[in-house]
N, CA and C atoms of all chains as a GROMACS GRO file, in nm:
protein
  606
    1MET      N    1   9.256   9.581   9.823
    1MET     CA    2   9.375   9.574   9.741
    1MET      C    3   9.390   9.436   9.680
    2GLY      N    4   9.303   9.344   9.718
    2GLY     CA    5   9.311   9.215   9.651
    2GLY      C    6   9.394   9.115   9.728
    3VAL      N    7   9.360   8.991   9.710
    3VAL     CA    8   9.426   8.886   9.789
    3VAL      C    9   9.526   8.812   9.699
    4ILE      N   10   9.628   8.759   9.755
    4ILE     CA   11   9.731   8.689   9.675
    4ILE      C   12   9.675   8.554   9.634
    5GLU      N   13   9.651   8.535   9.504
    5GLU     CA   14   9.601   8.405   9.456
    5GLU      C   15   9.649   8.388   9.313
    6VAL      N   16   9.622   8.272   9.256
    6VAL     CA   17   9.670   8.246   9.119
    6VAL      C   18   9.608   8.349   9.025
    7GLY      N   19   9.690   8.414   8.944
    7GLY     CA   20   9.640   8.512   8.848
    7GLY      C   21   9.649   8.654   8.900
    8ARG      N   22   9.678   8.670   9.029
    8ARG     CA   23   9.683   8.804   9.088
    8ARG      C   24   9.806   8.880   9.034
    9VAL      N   25   9.784   9.004   8.990
    9VAL     CA   26   9.896   9.086   8.945
    9VAL      C   27   9.948   9.162   9.067
   10CYS      N   28  10.081   9.158   9.084
   10CYS     CA   29  10.138   9.221   9.204
   10CYS      C   30  10.256   9.308   9.163
   11ARG      N   31  10.293   9.399   9.255
   11ARG     CA   32  10.422   9.472   9.244
   11ARG      C   33  10.516   9.408   9.345
   12LYS      N   34  10.638   9.384   9.299
   12LYS     CA   35  10.739   9.332   9.390
   12LYS      C   36  10.798   9.453   9.464
   13ILE      N   37  10.805   9.447   9.597
   13ILE     CA   38  10.850   9.567   9.668
   13ILE      C   39  10.986   9.548   9.734
   14ALA      N   40  11.053   9.436   9.705
   14ALA     CA   41  11.184   9.418   9.768
   14ALA      C   42  11.271   9.338   9.672
   15GLY      N   43  11.398   9.342   9.697
   15GLY     CA   44  11.489   9.260   9.618
   15GLY      C   45  11.528   9.327   9.488
   16ARG      N   46  11.600   9.255   9.411
   16ARG     CA   47  11.656   9.306   9.286
   16ARG      C   48  11.546   9.360   9.195
   17GLU      N   49  11.431   9.292   9.196
   17GLU     CA   50  11.323   9.332   9.103
   17GLU      C   51  11.224   9.425   9.170
   18ALA      N   52  11.268   9.496   9.277
   18ALA     CA   53  11.174   9.584   9.349
   18ALA      C   54  11.112   9.682   9.251
   19GLY      N   55  10.980   9.701   9.266
   19GLY     CA   56  10.912   9.799   9.183
   19GLY      C   57  10.857   9.740   9.054
   20ARG      N   58  10.882   9.611   9.028
   20ARG     CA   59  10.837   9.554   8.901
   20ARG      C   60  10.709   9.474   8.918
   21ILE      N   61  10.640   9.459   8.805
   21ILE     CA   62  10.512   9.387   8.806
   21ILE      C   63  10.540   9.237   8.792
   22CYS      N   64  10.460   9.155   8.861
   22CYS     CA   65  10.470   9.010   8.841
   22CYS      C   66  10.332   8.949   8.861
   23VAL      N   67  10.317   8.824   8.818
   23VAL     CA   68  10.187   8.758   8.828
   23VAL      C   69  10.207   8.628   8.904
   24VAL      N   70  10.113   8.600   8.998
   24VAL     CA   71  10.124   8.477   9.077
   24VAL      C   72  10.074   8.362   8.989
   25VAL      N   73  10.157   8.257   8.973
   25VAL     CA   74  10.113   8.143   8.892
   25VAL      C   75  10.086   8.021   8.978
   26ARG      N   76  10.139   8.019   9.100
   26ARG     CA   77  10.114   7.901   9.184
   26ARG      C   78  10.130   7.943   9.330
   27VAL      N   79  10.038   7.896   9.418
   27VAL     CA   80  10.052   7.925   9.561
   27VAL      C   81  10.116   7.803   9.626
   28ILE      N   82  10.233   7.820   9.689
   28ILE     CA   83  10.305   7.706   9.746
   28ILE      C   84  10.252   7.678   9.885
   29ASP      N   85  10.255   7.783   9.971
   29ASP     CA   86  10.188   7.770  10.102
   29ASP      C   87  10.151   7.911  10.145
   30ASP      N   88  10.117   7.932  10.274
   30ASP     CA   89  10.067   8.066  10.305
   30ASP      C   90  10.181   8.168  10.314
   31ASN      N   91  10.305   8.124  10.294
   31ASN     CA   92  10.415   8.221  10.293
   31ASN      C   93  10.477   8.238  10.156
   32PHE      N   94  10.470   8.133  10.075
   32PHE     CA   95  10.545   8.139   9.949
   32PHE      C   96  10.453   8.118   9.830
   33VAL      N   97  10.484   8.190   9.723
   33VAL     CA   98  10.412   8.169   9.597
   33VAL      C   99  10.515   8.165   9.485
   34GLU      N  100  10.467   8.114   9.371
   34GLU     CA  101  10.555   8.115   9.254
   34GLU      C  102  10.507   8.225   9.162
   35ILE      N  103  10.599   8.312   9.116
   35ILE     CA  104  10.557   8.423   9.032
   35ILE      C  105  10.636   8.419   8.901
   36THR      N  106  10.586   8.494   8.803
   36THR     CA  107  10.662   8.518   8.681
   36THR      C  108  10.626   8.656   8.630
   37GLY      N  109  10.714   8.717   8.551
   37GLY     CA  110  10.692   8.855   8.510
   37GLY      C  111  10.585   8.869   8.403
   38PRO      N  112  10.594   8.809   8.289
   38PRO     CA  113  10.701   8.722   8.244
   38PRO      C  114  10.830   8.798   8.216
   39LYS      N  115  10.937   8.722   8.213
   39LYS     CA  116  11.073   8.778   8.219
   39LYS      C  117  11.095   8.882   8.110
   40ASP      N  118  11.052   8.852   7.986
   40ASP     CA  119  11.090   8.947   7.881
   40ASP      C  120  10.998   9.069   7.882
   41LEU      N  121  10.892   9.064   7.967
   41LEU     CA  122  10.806   9.184   7.973
   41LEU      C  123  10.844   9.271   8.092
   42THR      N  124  10.863   9.208   8.208
   42THR     CA  125  10.890   9.292   8.324
   42THR      C  126  11.024   9.261   8.389
   43GLY      N  127  11.097   9.168   8.333
   43GLY     CA  128  11.228   9.141   8.390
   43GLY      C  129  11.223   9.060   8.517
   44VAL      N  130  11.107   8.996   8.547
   44VAL     CA  131  11.098   8.912   8.667
   44VAL      C  132  11.088   8.768   8.620
   45ARG      N  133  11.187   8.689   8.652
   45ARG     CA  134  11.186   8.552   8.600
   45ARG      C  135  11.095   8.467   8.687
   46ARG      N  136  11.060   8.349   8.638
   46ARG     CA  137  10.970   8.260   8.714
   46ARG      C  138  11.046   8.212   8.836
   47ARG      N  139  10.993   8.241   8.954
   47ARG     CA  140  11.068   8.204   9.076
   47ARG      C  141  10.974   8.199   9.195
   48ARG      N  142  11.024   8.134   9.300
   48ARG     CA  143  10.950   8.125   9.426
   48ARG      C  144  10.983   8.251   9.504
   49VAL      N  145  10.882   8.308   9.570
   49VAL     CA  146  10.908   8.433   9.642
   49VAL      C  147  10.817   8.439   9.762
   50ASN      N  148  10.866   8.505   9.867
   50ASN     CA  149  10.785   8.520   9.988
   50ASN      C  150  10.678   8.626   9.965
   51VAL      N  151  10.558   8.601  10.013
   51VAL     CA  152  10.450   8.696   9.986
   51VAL      C  153  10.478   8.832  10.048
   52LYS      N  154  10.567   8.836  10.146
   52LYS     CA  155  10.600   8.965  10.209
   52LYS      C  156  10.662   9.059  10.107
   53HIS      N  157  10.719   9.000  10.000
   53HIS     CA  158  10.785   9.086   9.901
   53HIS      C  159  10.689   9.136   9.795
   54LEU      N  160  10.560   9.099   9.808
   54LEU     CA  161  10.465   9.134   9.702
   54LEU      C  162  10.354   9.223   9.756
   55VAL      N  163  10.307   9.311   9.671
   55VAL     CA  164  10.187   9.388   9.704
   55VAL      C  165  10.084   9.357   9.597
   56PRO      N  166   9.968   9.299   9.632
   56PRO     CA  167   9.869   9.266   9.529
   56PRO      C  168   9.805   9.392   9.473
   57LEU      N  169   9.776   9.390   9.345
   57LEU     CA  170   9.703   9.499   9.282
   57LEU      C  171   9.560   9.451   9.256
   58PRO      N  172   9.465   9.545   9.234
   58PRO     CA  173   9.326   9.500   9.214
   58PRO      C  174   9.302   9.439   9.077
   59ILE      N  175   9.402   9.376   9.016
   59ILE     CA  176   9.382   9.314   8.884
   59ILE      C  177   9.408   9.165   8.899
   60LYS      N  178   9.319   9.084   8.840
   60LYS     CA  179   9.338   8.938   8.849
   60LYS      C  180   9.322   8.879   8.709
   61LEU      N  181   9.420   8.797   8.671
   61LEU     CA  182   9.416   8.738   8.536
   61LEU      C  183   9.346   8.603   8.543
   62ASP      N  184   9.280   8.568   8.434
   62ASP     CA  185   9.211   8.439   8.430
   62ASP      C  186   9.309   8.337   8.371
   63ILE      N  187   9.398   8.282   8.454
   63ILE     CA  188   9.496   8.185   8.403
   63ILE      C  189   9.493   8.061   8.492
   64PRO      N  190   9.524   7.942   8.434
   64PRO     CA  191   9.527   7.821   8.517
   64PRO      C  192   9.650   7.824   8.608
   65GLU      N  193   9.646   7.739   8.713
   65GLU     CA  194   9.762   7.732   8.801
   65GLU      C  195   9.881   7.678   8.722
   66GLY      N  196  10.002   7.734   8.748
   66GLY     CA  197  10.121   7.686   8.678
   66GLY      C  198  10.118   7.721   8.530
   67ALA      N  199  10.054   7.834   8.499
   67ALA     CA  200  10.040   7.873   8.357
   67ALA      C  201  10.178   7.906   8.300
   68SER      N  202  10.189   7.891   8.169
   68SER     CA  203  10.319   7.920   8.105
   68SER      C  204  10.332   8.071   8.087
   69ASP      N  205  10.454   8.118   8.063
   69ASP     CA  206  10.477   8.262   8.045
   69ASP      C  207  10.392   8.315   7.931
   70GLU      N  208  10.375   8.233   7.827
   70GLU     CA  209  10.299   8.278   7.712
   70GLU      C  210  10.155   8.305   7.751
   71GLU      N  211  10.099   8.212   7.830
   71GLU     CA  212   9.960   8.230   7.873
   71GLU      C  213   9.948   8.356   7.957
   72VAL      N  214  10.046   8.375   8.045
   72VAL     CA  215  10.040   8.493   8.133
   72VAL      C  216  10.049   8.619   8.048
   73LEU      N  217  10.140   8.618   7.950
   73LEU     CA  218  10.160   8.737   7.867
   73LEU      C  219  10.032   8.770   7.792
   74ASN      N  220   9.969   8.668   7.733
   74ASN     CA  221   9.846   8.695   7.657
   74ASN      C  222   9.738   8.748   7.748
   75ALA      N  223   9.730   8.692   7.869
   75ALA     CA  224   9.626   8.739   7.961
   75ALA      C  225   9.654   8.882   8.001
   76LEU      N  226   9.783   8.916   8.018
   76LEU     CA  227   9.819   9.051   8.058
   76LEU      C  228   9.784   9.152   7.950
   77LYS      N  229   9.789   9.104   7.824
   77LYS     CA  230   9.768   9.198   7.712
   77LYS      C  231   9.630   9.258   7.717
   78GLU      N  232   9.533   9.181   7.775
   78GLU     CA  233   9.397   9.235   7.776
   78GLU      C  234   9.381   9.344   7.881
   79THR      N  235   9.465   9.340   7.985
   79THR     CA  236   9.439   9.433   8.096
   79THR      C  237   9.475   9.576   8.056
   80ASP      N  238   9.417   9.674   8.130
   80ASP     CA  239   9.449   9.814   8.094
   80ASP      C  240   9.585   9.853   8.152
   81LEU      N  241   9.650   9.758   8.219
   81LEU     CA  242   9.784   9.787   8.274
   81LEU      C  243   9.891   9.766   8.167
   82TYR      N  244   9.855   9.691   8.060
   82TYR     CA  245   9.956   9.645   7.966
   82TYR      C  246  10.034   9.761   7.901
   83PRO      N  247   9.966   9.868   7.854
   83PRO     CA  248  10.044   9.976   7.791
   83PRO      C  249  10.149  10.033   7.886
   84LYS      N  250  10.108  10.039   8.014
   84LYS     CA  251  10.202  10.096   8.112
   84LYS      C  252  10.325  10.006   8.125
   85LEU      N  253  10.301   9.873   8.116
   85LEU     CA  254  10.413   9.780   8.131
   85LEU      C  255  10.512   9.796   8.016
   86LEU      N  256  10.455   9.818   7.895
   86LEU     CA  257  10.544   9.836   7.779
   86LEU      C  258  10.628   9.962   7.799
   87GLU      N  259  10.560  10.064   7.851
   87GLU     CA  260  10.629  10.192   7.873
   87GLU      C  261  10.743  10.173   7.974
   88GLU      N  262  10.714  10.098   8.083
   88GLU     CA  263  10.815  10.077   8.186
   88GLU      C  264  10.933   9.999   8.126
   89LYS      N  265  10.897   9.901   8.044
   89LYS     CA  266  11.002   9.817   7.985
   89LYS      C  267  11.090   9.902   7.894
   90GLU      N  268  11.024   9.987   7.814
   90GLU     CA  269  11.100  10.068   7.718
   90GLU      C  270  11.192  10.163   7.794
   91LYS      N  271  11.137  10.216   7.906
   91LYS     CA  272  11.218  10.310   7.983
   91LYS      C  273  11.341  10.238   8.038
   92ARG      N  274  11.319  10.114   8.089
   92ARG     CA  275  11.431  10.040   8.146
   92ARG      C  276  11.536  10.016   8.039
   93GLU      N  277  11.490   9.975   7.920
   93GLU     CA  278  11.588   9.938   7.818
   93GLU      C  279  11.665  10.060   7.770
   94ARG      N  280  11.590  10.174   7.763
   94ARG     CA  281  11.660  10.294   7.718
   94ARG      C  282  11.773  10.327   7.815
   95ARG      N  283  11.740  10.308   7.948
   95ARG     CA  284  11.841  10.348   8.048
   95ARG      C  285  11.957  10.250   8.046
   96LYS      N  286  11.924  10.118   8.035
   96LYS     CA  287  12.031  10.019   8.048
   96LYS      C  288  12.098   9.995   7.912
   97GLY      N  289  12.028  10.030   7.806
   97GLY     CA  290  12.090  10.008   7.676
   97GLY      C  291  12.075   9.865   7.629
   98LYS      N  292  12.042   9.773   7.716
   98LYS     CA  293  12.019   9.634   7.671
   98LYS      C  294  11.892   9.585   7.737
   99PRO      N  295  11.830   9.480   7.684
   99PRO     CA  296  11.703   9.437   7.744
   99PRO      C  297  11.721   9.406   7.891
  100ALA      N  298  11.648   9.475   7.979
  100ALA     CA  299  11.668   9.456   8.124
  100ALA      C  300  11.585   9.336   8.170
  101MET      N  301  15.979  12.177  12.279
  101MET     CA  302  16.022  12.190  12.140
  101MET      C  303  15.898  12.162  12.054
  102ILE      N  304  15.821  12.270  12.030
  102ILE     CA  305  15.707  12.247  11.942
  102ILE      C  306  15.745  12.294  11.802
  103ARG      N  307  15.743  12.197  11.715
  103ARG     CA  308  15.788  12.236  11.582
  103ARG      C  309  15.684  12.326  11.516
  104ASP      N  310  15.726  12.410  11.426
  104ASP     CA  311  15.634  12.506  11.364
  104ASP      C  312  15.518  12.430  11.299
  105VAL      N  313  15.397  12.481  11.315
  105VAL     CA  314  15.282  12.406  11.262
  105VAL      C  315  15.292  12.404  11.109
  106ASN      N  316  15.223  12.310  11.046
  106ASN     CA  317  15.250  12.277  10.906
  106ASN      C  318  15.232  12.394  10.814
  107LYS      N  319  15.306  12.389  10.704
  107LYS     CA  320  15.296  12.495  10.603
  107LYS      C  321  15.210  12.444  10.488
  108ARG      N  322  15.151  12.321  10.500
  108ARG     CA  323  15.089  12.267  10.380
  108ARG      C  324  14.947  12.316  10.360
  109GLY      N  325  14.893  12.387  10.462
  109GLY     CA  326  14.763  12.451  10.438
  109GLY      C  327  14.654  12.351  10.412
  110ARG      N  328  14.582  12.370  10.299
  110ARG     CA  329  14.456  12.297  10.283
  110ARG      C  330  14.480  12.147  10.275
  111SER      N  331  14.588  12.102  10.212
  111SER     CA  332  14.603  11.956  10.195
  111SER      C  333  14.608  11.889  10.331
  112ARG      N  334  14.658  11.957  10.432
  112ARG     CA  335  14.658  11.899  10.567
  112ARG      C  336  14.521  11.921  10.632
  113ARG      N  337  14.471  12.043  10.619
  113ARG     CA  338  14.353  12.079  10.699
  113ARG      C  339  14.234  11.990  10.663
  114LEU      N  340  14.213  11.962  10.534
  114LEU     CA  341  14.092  11.889  10.497
  114LEU      C  342  14.106  11.740  10.524
  115LYS      N  343  14.225  11.685  10.497
  115LYS     CA  344  14.230  11.538  10.494
  115LYS      C  345  14.302  11.479  10.614
  116LYS      N  346  14.367  11.563  10.698
  116LYS     CA  347  14.454  11.500  10.798
  116LYS      C  348  14.401  11.518  10.940
  117VAL      N  349  14.440  11.427  11.027
  117VAL     CA  350  14.406  11.439  11.170
  117VAL      C  351  14.536  11.451  11.247
  118ARG      N  352  14.544  11.544  11.342
  118ARG     CA  353  14.670  11.563  11.417
  118ARG      C  354  14.675  11.471  11.537
  119VAL      N  355  14.787  11.402  11.556
  119VAL     CA  356  14.803  11.316  11.674
  119VAL      C  357  14.925  11.366  11.750
  120ALA      N  358  14.909  11.398  11.878
  120ALA     CA  359  15.023  11.450  11.957
  120ALA      C  360  15.110  11.332  11.996
  121VAL      N  361  15.239  11.345  11.973
  121VAL     CA  362  15.331  11.235  12.002
  121VAL      C  363  15.443  11.290  12.088
  122ARG      N  364  15.472  11.222  12.198
  122ARG     CA  365  15.585  11.267  12.283
  122ARG      C  366  15.715  11.228  12.218
  123VAL      N  367  15.811  11.318  12.222
  123VAL     CA  368  15.940  11.296  12.154
  123VAL      C  369  16.046  11.276  12.262
  124PRO      N  370  16.151  11.195  12.238
  124PRO     CA  371  16.255  11.170  12.340
  124PRO      C  372  16.303  11.298  12.406
  125GLY      N  373  16.309  11.406  12.330
  125GLY     CA  374  16.359  11.530  12.390
  125GLY      C  375  16.259  11.589  12.487
  126GLY      N  376  16.140  11.528  12.501
  126GLY     CA  377  16.044  11.578  12.600
  126GLY      C  378  15.939  11.666  12.537
  127GLY      N  379  15.959  11.705  12.408
  127GLY     CA  380  15.862  11.795  12.345
  127GLY      C  381  15.748  11.717  12.283
  128ILE      N  382  15.661  11.788  12.212
  128ILE     CA  383  15.546  11.724  12.146
  128ILE      C  384  15.559  11.748  11.996
  129VAL      N  385  15.536  11.642  11.921
  129VAL     CA  386  15.538  11.658  11.776
  129VAL      C  387  15.402  11.609  11.723
  130TYR      N  388  15.350  11.676  11.625
  130TYR     CA  389  15.220  11.633  11.573
  130TYR      C  390  15.243  11.544  11.451
  131HIS      N  391  15.179  11.425  11.456
  131HIS     CA  392  15.179  11.337  11.339
  131HIS      C  393  15.048  11.355  11.265
  132TYR      N  394  15.053  11.350  11.133
  132TYR     CA  395  14.931  11.373  11.055
  132TYR      C  396  14.887  11.243  10.992
  133ARG      N  397  14.759  11.209  11.016
  133ARG     CA  398  14.710  11.083  10.958
  133ARG      C  399  14.588  11.115  10.871
  134HIS      N  400  14.558  11.026  10.777
  134HIS     CA  401  14.438  11.046  10.692
  134HIS      C  402  14.313  11.029  10.776
  135LYS      N  403  14.211  11.112  10.748
  135LYS     CA  404  14.081  11.094  10.814
  135LYS      C  405  14.018  10.965  10.764
  136ARG      N  406  13.943  10.896  10.854
  136ARG     CA  407  13.877  10.772  10.807
  136ARG      C  408  13.752  10.810  10.726
  137HIS      N  409  13.720  10.733  10.622
  137HIS     CA  410  13.602  10.761  10.539
  137HIS      C  411  13.478  10.725  10.618
  138SER      N  412  13.375  10.814  10.611
  138SER     CA  413  13.253  10.784  10.690
  138SER      C  414  13.174  10.676  10.618
  139GLN      N  415  13.091  10.604  10.696
  139GLN     CA  416  13.017  10.491  10.638
  139GLN      C  417  12.896  10.543  10.562
  140ALA      N  418  12.855  10.469  10.458
  140ALA     CA  419  12.736  10.512  10.381
  140ALA      C  420  12.614  10.501  10.471
  141ARG      N  421  12.523  10.599  10.458
  141ARG     CA  422  12.404  10.601  10.544
  141ARG      C  423  12.280  10.606  10.456
  142CYS      N  424  12.171  10.551  10.508
  142CYS     CA  425  12.045  10.557  10.432
  142CYS      C  426  12.001  10.702  10.423
  143ALA      N  427  11.957  10.742  10.301
  143ALA     CA  428  11.923  10.883  10.280
  143ALA      C  429  11.793  10.918  10.352
  144ARG      N  430  11.717  10.816  10.393
  144ARG     CA  431  11.587  10.847  10.451
  144ARG      C  432  11.588  10.830  10.602
  145CYS      N  433  11.648  10.723  10.651
  145CYS     CA  434  11.641  10.702  10.797
  145CYS      C  435  11.777  10.713  10.862
  146GLY      N  436  11.886  10.731  10.784
  146GLY     CA  437  12.016  10.755  10.846
  146GLY      C  438  12.085  10.631  10.898
  147ARG      N  439  12.025  10.515  10.880
  147ARG     CA  440  12.084  10.390  10.929
  147ARG      C  441  12.207  10.357  10.844
  148PRO      N  442  12.314  10.299  10.904
  148PRO     CA  443  12.430  10.263  10.821
  148PRO      C  444  12.389  10.155  10.722
  149LEU      N  445  12.439  10.165  10.598
  149LEU     CA  446  12.400  10.072  10.492
  149LEU      C  447  12.493   9.952  10.490
  150ASN      N  448  12.434   9.833  10.462
  150ASN     CA  449  12.517   9.714  10.448
  150ASN      C  450  12.576   9.710  10.307
  151ALA      N  451  12.672   9.620  10.289
  151ALA     CA  452  12.726   9.590  10.156
  151ALA      C  453  12.772   9.716  10.084
  152THR      N  454  12.814   9.818  10.158
  152THR     CA  455  12.870   9.937  10.090
  152THR      C  456  13.003   9.971  10.158
  153PRO      N  457  13.112   9.911  10.106
  153PRO     CA  458  13.242   9.944  10.163
  153PRO      C  459  13.278  10.089  10.133
  154THR      N  460  13.362  10.149  10.217
  154THR     CA  461  13.408  10.286  10.186
  154THR      C  462  13.560  10.287  10.195
  155GLY      N  463  13.622  10.381  10.128
  155GLY     CA  464  13.767  10.388  10.135
  155GLY      C  465  13.817  10.482  10.029
  156PRO      N  466  13.949  10.504  10.028
  156PRO     CA  467  14.004  10.594   9.927
  156PRO      C  468  13.990  10.532   9.788
  157ARG      N  469  14.005  10.616   9.689
  157ARG     CA  470  13.988  10.568   9.550
  157ARG      C  471  14.080  10.452   9.520
  158SER      N  472  14.197  10.450   9.587
  158SER     CA  473  14.290  10.340   9.556
  158SER      C  474  14.225  10.206   9.585
  159ILE      N  475  14.140  10.200   9.688
  159ILE     CA  476  14.074  10.072   9.720
  159ILE      C  477  13.945  10.060   9.641
  160MET      N  478  13.861  10.166   9.647
  160MET     CA  479  13.728  10.158   9.585
  160MET      C  480  13.740  10.140   9.434
  161GLY      N  481  13.842  10.201   9.375
  161GLY     CA  482  13.856  10.194   9.230
  161GLY      C  483  13.873  10.051   9.182
  162LYS      N  484  13.934   9.968   9.268
  162LYS     CA  485  13.960   9.829   9.225
  162LYS      C  486  13.832   9.746   9.232
  163LEU      N  487  13.734   9.793   9.314
  163LEU     CA  488  13.613   9.710   9.332
  163LEU      C  489  13.523   9.724   9.211
  164SER      N  490  13.454   9.615   9.178
  164SER     CA  491  13.358   9.624   9.067
  164SER      C  492  13.232   9.692   9.120
  165LYS      N  493  13.145   9.735   9.030
  165LYS     CA  494  13.027   9.811   9.070
  165LYS      C  495  12.942   9.730   9.167
  166SER      N  496  12.930   9.598   9.144
  166SER     CA  497  12.841   9.519   9.231
  166SER      C  498  12.905   9.497   9.366
  167GLN      N  499  13.037   9.518   9.374
  167GLN     CA  500  13.101   9.503   9.506
  167GLN      C  501  13.085   9.630   9.590
  168ARG      N  502  13.049   9.740   9.520
  168ARG     CA  503  13.044   9.867   9.594
  168ARG      C  504  12.906   9.894   9.653
  169ARG      N  505  12.804   9.828   9.597
  169ARG     CA  506  12.672   9.855   9.654
  169ARG      C  507  12.580   9.740   9.616
  170PRO      N  508  12.466   9.721   9.691
  170PRO     CA  509  12.379   9.608   9.662
  170PRO      C  510  12.314   9.622   9.525
  171ASN      N  511  12.280   9.512   9.466
  171ASN     CA  512  12.223   9.510   9.332
  171ASN      C  513  12.072   9.521   9.343
  172ARG      N  514  12.021   9.637   9.381
  172ARG     CA  515  11.879   9.658   9.411
  172ARG      C  516  11.848   9.802   9.374
  173PRO      N  517  11.723   9.831   9.332
  173PRO     CA  518  11.692   9.973   9.308
  173PRO      C  519  11.725  10.054   9.433
  174TYR      N  520  11.781  10.171   9.414
  174TYR     CA  521  11.827  10.256   9.524
  174TYR      C  522  11.930  10.185   9.612
  175GLY      N  523  11.999  10.082   9.556
  175GLY     CA  524  12.100  10.010   9.635
  175GLY      C  525  12.210  10.107   9.673
  176GLY      N  526  12.255  10.105   9.797
  176GLY     CA  527  12.361  10.196   9.839
  176GLY      C  528  12.310  10.334   9.869
  177TYR      N  529  12.182  10.360   9.852
  177TYR     CA  530  12.125  10.493   9.878
  177TYR      C  531  12.016  10.483   9.984
  178LEU      N  532  11.929  10.382   9.970
  178LEU     CA  533  11.824  10.362  10.070
  178LEU      C  534  11.846  10.226  10.135
  179CYS      N  535  11.808  10.217  10.263
  179CYS     CA  536  11.818  10.084  10.326
  179CYS      C  537  11.700  10.000  10.282
  180PRO      N  538  11.707   9.865  10.289
  180PRO     CA  539  11.600   9.779  10.238
  180PRO      C  540  11.464   9.813  10.297
  181GLU      N  541  11.460   9.845  10.426
  181GLU     CA  542  11.330   9.872  10.488
  181GLU      C  543  11.268   9.998  10.428
  182CYS      N  544  11.349  10.104  10.416
  182CYS     CA  545  11.293  10.228  10.359
  182CYS      C  546  11.248  10.203  10.216
  183LEU      N  547  11.327  10.127  10.138
  183LEU     CA  548  11.288  10.100  10.000
  183LEU      C  549  11.154  10.029   9.998
  184ARG      N  550  11.140   9.928  10.088
  184ARG     CA  551  11.014   9.852  10.092
  184ARG      C  552  10.898   9.943  10.124
  185GLU      N  553  10.918  10.033  10.222
  185GLU     CA  554  10.808  10.123  10.261
  185GLU      C  555  10.767  10.211  10.144
  186LEU      N  556  10.867  10.268  10.076
  186LEU     CA  557  10.836  10.360   9.965
  186LEU      C  558  10.766  10.284   9.853
  187MET      N  559  10.818  10.164   9.822
  187MET     CA  560  10.757  10.086   9.714
  187MET      C  561  10.614  10.046   9.751
  188LEU      N  562  10.596  10.012   9.878
  188LEU     CA  563  10.463   9.973   9.924
  188LEU      C  564  10.366  10.088   9.906
  189ALA      N  565  10.407  10.207   9.952
  189ALA     CA  566  10.320  10.325   9.942
  189ALA      C  567  10.286  10.350   9.796
  190ARG      N  568  10.388  10.340   9.709
  190ARG     CA  569  10.365  10.367   9.566
  190ARG      C  570  10.268  10.265   9.509
  191ALA      N  571  10.283  10.137   9.550
  191ALA     CA  572  10.197  10.032   9.494
  191ALA      C  573  10.054  10.050   9.543
  192ILE      N  574  10.038  10.088   9.670
  192ILE     CA  575   9.903  10.108   9.724
  192ILE      C  576   9.834  10.221   9.649
  193GLU      N  577   9.911  10.329   9.628
  193GLU     CA  578   9.856  10.444   9.558
  193GLU      C  579   9.814  10.401   9.417
  194GLU      N  580   9.898  10.317   9.353
  194GLU     CA  581   9.867  10.269   9.218
  194GLU      C  582   9.739  10.186   9.222
  195GLY      N  583   9.728  10.103   9.328
  195GLY     CA  584   9.608  10.018   9.341
  195GLY      C  585   9.484  10.103   9.352
  196MET      N  586   9.495  10.208   9.436
  196MET     CA  587   9.379  10.297   9.456
  196MET      C  588   9.340  10.362   9.322
  197ALA      N  589   9.442  10.407   9.249
  197ALA     CA  590   9.414  10.474   9.121
  197ALA      C  591   9.343  10.378   9.027
  198LEU      N  592   9.388  10.252   9.026
  198LEU     CA  593   9.326  10.153   8.936
  198LEU      C  594   9.182  10.130   8.976
  199LEU      N  595   9.159  10.122   9.110
  199LEU     CA  596   9.021  10.101   9.156
  199LEU      C  597   8.934  10.219   9.117
  200ALA      N  598   8.993  10.340   9.137
  200ALA     CA  599   8.913  10.460   9.109
  200ALA      C  600   8.881  10.467   8.960
  201SER      N  601   8.976  10.424   8.875
  201SER     CA  602   8.954  10.443   8.731
  201SER      C  603   8.854  10.344   8.677
  202ARG      N  604   8.815  10.244   8.760
  202ARG     CA  605   8.722  10.143   8.704
  202ARG      C  606   8.584  10.198   8.683
   0.00000   0.00000   0.00000
């Protein structure tokens, strides 16, 4: 299922953003990492999070540590997961009526 | 001196609880009180849910939506542990599908 490292695409399984996709941009220590959605794509803002709240997916992006949201977004666009992310985003916005 | 049982029918039967009260004359009189609202429970494991107050509409109506349940997917319906388990299973299944499709 893949190991948690910089560039790893994960699903958040707890908290407000449970069920959403995020990308690890920095490993803080063996318990905490910094992730970003990026916010306008998956609604997950750049934040520190415990790895227990993440499930790694078998997709890894080629991004430098501490990459900007733009870099992450462009890297995500190449993956075959990207269309699904747009679909999820559209579904969320339709339900909430405003960008979630 | 047992006073005739209530004539109010359903409005008493569904919502009220009878309490026997001794009266100075030595008889018993029944007092009717509102039933207490049951606590919200997790739909999957039955555990009582946190951050979900219960009460009559007079109280709940005043609360804002975020005061009535946690701000989390399935908040107020599933407990955090059950949500985590379900999300984990779903993510693993997604991971497997991605691996298989490669």
